[in-house]
N, C-alpha and C positions, 0 to 999 in steps of 0.2 A: 414256689413253695420251698420251705426249709425243712429238712429231716433232722431231728435231734435225738441224741442218744445219751442216756444217763446210766452209769454203772459204778458210781463212786463207792458204794458199800454193798448192801444186801437187797437192793431193789433194781430189777431190770426194767428199763422203760424206754419206749420209743414214741416219738410224736412227729406229726407233720403239721406245719402251720403255714397258712397263706400269708405271704409277706405284706401285701398291700392292705388287707383288711384285718390282719392279726387273727383271723378265724382259725380255730383249731379243727383241722380236717380229720385227724386221727390221733388218738392218745390211748396208750395202754401201759399199765404198770403191773408187774408181777412181783409180789413180795416173797422173800425167802424165809420169813420169820419162823414158819413151822419147822424148817430144816435146822435152824440154829437154836431153837428154844431149849432143846435138851442139853445144850452146852452152856446156857446162861449168857450167851453173847455171840457175836459174829465170829465165825472161823474163816479167816481170809481165804485159805486154799479151797474150802468147800464153796464159799461164795463165788470164787472165780470159776470153778467148774460148773456151777449152776448157771452163771451168766453165759457160758459157752453153749449151754443147751437151750436157754430161753431166748436170747437176743436174735439168733437166726430165725426162730419161729415167728417172732414179732415182725422182723424185717420182711418175711414172706407175705405178711398181711398187707403191706404197703407197696409191694413190688409194682403194682399197676400204676403207681404215682411217680415212678422213677423218671419218666419223660418230662415231668413238670418241675423237677427239683432244680433249684438254682444254687444250692449250697447244702453242706452237711455240717451241723454243729454237734459238738461232743464235749462232755465234762472232762477237763484235764487236771483239775486241782480244786480243793484238796480231797483226799480220799485214800483208800487202800490201793497201793500201787498195782497189786495183782488183779484187782477188779477194774480199776481205771483202764488198764491195758486192754481189757476185752472190748470196751467201747471204742477206745482209740484205734485199735486194730481194724475194727469194722468201719470206722469213719475213714481211715486211710484207704481201705479197699474201695469204698464207695466213691471217694474223691478221684481216685485213679480210674476206676472202671466207668464212671459216668462223666468224667472230665468236668467236675464241678469243684469249686473251692471248698476248703475245710475251714471251720471256725472253732477255735478252742475257747471254751467258756469256763470261767471260774464258778465253781459250784455255789459259793456264798452269794455272788451277784445273782446267780440263777434264783436263789431263794428270795432275794429282794424283788425280782421281777415276777415271782409267782403271784404277787399282788396285782399284776397287770395283764394276766392271761386273758386274751380276747378283748383287751381294752387299752386305751391310751394311758401312758404313765402319768401319775400325779406327782409332779416334782415342783419344788424341792420337798423333802420329807425327812423325818427322823425314823430310823428303823431299829427295832429291838429284835435281834436274831437269836433265837433260843432253839438249839438243836442238840443232837447227840454228841457233836464234836465241838460246838462253839456256843459261847454266850457273849454277845457283843452289842454295844450301842453304837450306831453308825449314823453320821450325818450324810445324807445324799443330796447334794446341792445341784448336780447336773447328772445327765444319763451315764456319764463315765467318771464322775468325781465322787469318791467315797472317802470319808474320814472317820476312822474308828476312834471314838472318844472314851470308850471303856470296854474292857474285855476280861475274861476270867484269868485269875492267877494260877488256877489249877484245874479242877474238874469243871465240866460244863453242866448246865442245868439238866439236859437230857440224860447225860451220863449218870448223874446222881440219882435220877429216878430209876434208871435201870439197875444201879447197884443196890439201892434200897430194896427193890423187888427181889433181887437175887439173894440178899441177906435173909429175906423172909421166905425164901424157897418158892417164889411165885412164878418163876419163868421169865422168858424174854419174848417181845420187848416189854419193859417194865412200866413205861409211862401210862399207857391205857389201863393197866391193871391197878396201879396205885391210885389213879384218878377215880376209877370205879369204886374201889374199896373206901376211899376217903369220903365219898358221899354219905356213907352210913357210919362214919367214925366220929369220935370226939376229938376235935382239933386242939382242944385245950388240955387234954390229958397229960401230954408230955411237953413240958416247956423248954423245947430245944432253943439254944442260943441263936440269935440272928447273926449271921456272919458279918464281920467288919462294921458292926452297928455304931461303934464309937470312932471309927477311922474316917478321916476327911478324904481319904483316897477314893477316887472314882474308879472302882474296879469291882469285879465279882469274885467270889470264892465259895466253893462248896465242899472242900475236903474236910474242914472242921465240922460242918453240919453232918456230913456223912459219917464221920467217926462218932459223933454224939449219938446218932441213931444206932450205930453198930453196938455201942456200949449198952444202950437201953434194950436192944433186941436180945443181947446176951443174958440179960436178967429175966426175960419174960418167956412165955410159951408161944413159939411161932406157929404152933398147931392150932392155937386158939383163934377162931375167926374174928372175935371182937378185938383182940389184941392186934391182929393184922390191920383191922380197919382203923383203930385209934393211932397206931404208928403211922399209917399212910396219911391220915388226915392231919396229924400234928406236923409231919415232915412237909407235906404240901403247903400248909399254912406258912411255915417259917421260910421255906425255900422261895415262896412268892413274896413274902414280906421283905426279904433281902433285895429282890429285884425292884420292888416298889420303892424302898428307901433310896437306892442308888439312882433310880430314875428321877425321883423328886429332887435329889441333890443336884442332878444335872440341870433340870428345868429351872431351879431357883438360881443357879449360877450363870447359866448361859445367856448371852446377849442375843442369840439367834432365837427366832420365833417361827415355829413350824405349825402349819394347819393340821397336818396329819402325822400320826405315828403308825407305822406299819409293823405289825407283829408277825414275824415269819419264822420258818423252821418247823421241825417235827413237833416240838413242844407247844407251838402256837395252836394246835388242835385241842389243847386242854381248855375247857370252857371256864373252869374256875379261874385260871390265870388270865384268860381273856377279860373276864368280868372285873377282876381286881385292877388290871392295867387300865381298862376303860374308865373306871371310877377315879383312878389316880390322875389321869391327864385331863379329865373334864374341867376341873377348876382352872386349868391353864388355857382353856379355850381350844383344846385339841380334840380331834376326832380319831378314833381307832379304826384302822382298816386291816383286815386279815384276808388271807387267801381262802377260797372255798376249802372245806375240810379235805377233799380228795387231792388238793395240791399242796397241803402242808408238808407232807413227807417228800422224800426225794422223788423227782419225776421228770420225764422228758419234756413236758410242756413248758416248764419254767426255763429250761435250757434253750428251747426253741424261741421263747419270747425274748430273751436277751440276745439270742442269735440274730434276731431281726434288727435290733439296734446296731449291732456290729456290722451286719450286711449292708444296711443303709448308709453306714459311714465308711464303707469300703475297707473294713478291718478284717483281714483274713490271716490264716496261719499257714506257713510253709509246712507241708506234711512231714518234712525231715525234722522239724522242730516241735512236732506234736508229741509231747512226752508227758507222762504222768508225774505229779508231785504229791507226796503224801500229806504235806502241810503247807499252808499258805494263808496269808491274810489278804484282804481286799486291797488292791493298789489303786 
């Protein structure tokens, strides 16, 4: 079995996965959202302290499986350095104490493999990664071959959801709040501009849309529930339209043809976005696949799932080189 640890931001998570069958033996994720909500976002030092309290408790629950462990996998990048260190320190201790190899895992690749928890990978495929830190369109041609064809020039999709919620005084995390309010809002009330709509560039951008929303909020009454709903619905519609436009542009240009599009990352839990993406790719003969909702956000199971691929190919990390990186792209 492989034990896997995730601590890249504000979710503490540990999983244990059987190597041969890919069966998830144990998985638990503890969210810190309630602790950070009053600050309107994640406070790194607080997140780090909470990881030191939570991760050892989760580890105690799987101590009985230690004799069966063949490796320990841990998120090393990208993320908050102070929180990544908590998971990495634990992984190093387990590697030394149990005399098992360590496997460093790129968090973004982990999200891609959240599609394949407890199952075989469906490769090749096109992936749309939409999270709090990244918005990327990625070609995945082999298990370890990733090519980013489009990424955000500024804010990520998830970050823009959080910032709009913060501007409306709605708390953190903003994604689920905006999605819920949007269901009862008028998505046509505020005609926000679709970012880069006239640009041939294959890229994403949310800073301009975020600013347009800010200006509209400044003119309205953020205490008015219907105003909140209409802002949320109008923002969500345009933010999604931007993704759809750029995805269509890629599909019309590309010579590559994929059967599947994997929608991953925290924002992939948004049902409105899922439906819009599914409708967009259907005429191109593609099928949308997404993780189960419990695996959309950061979790140890996805780290363990990719850890299996690395283990089977004999790719391990010298613990002296097991270091956190705050930013990275998929290599």
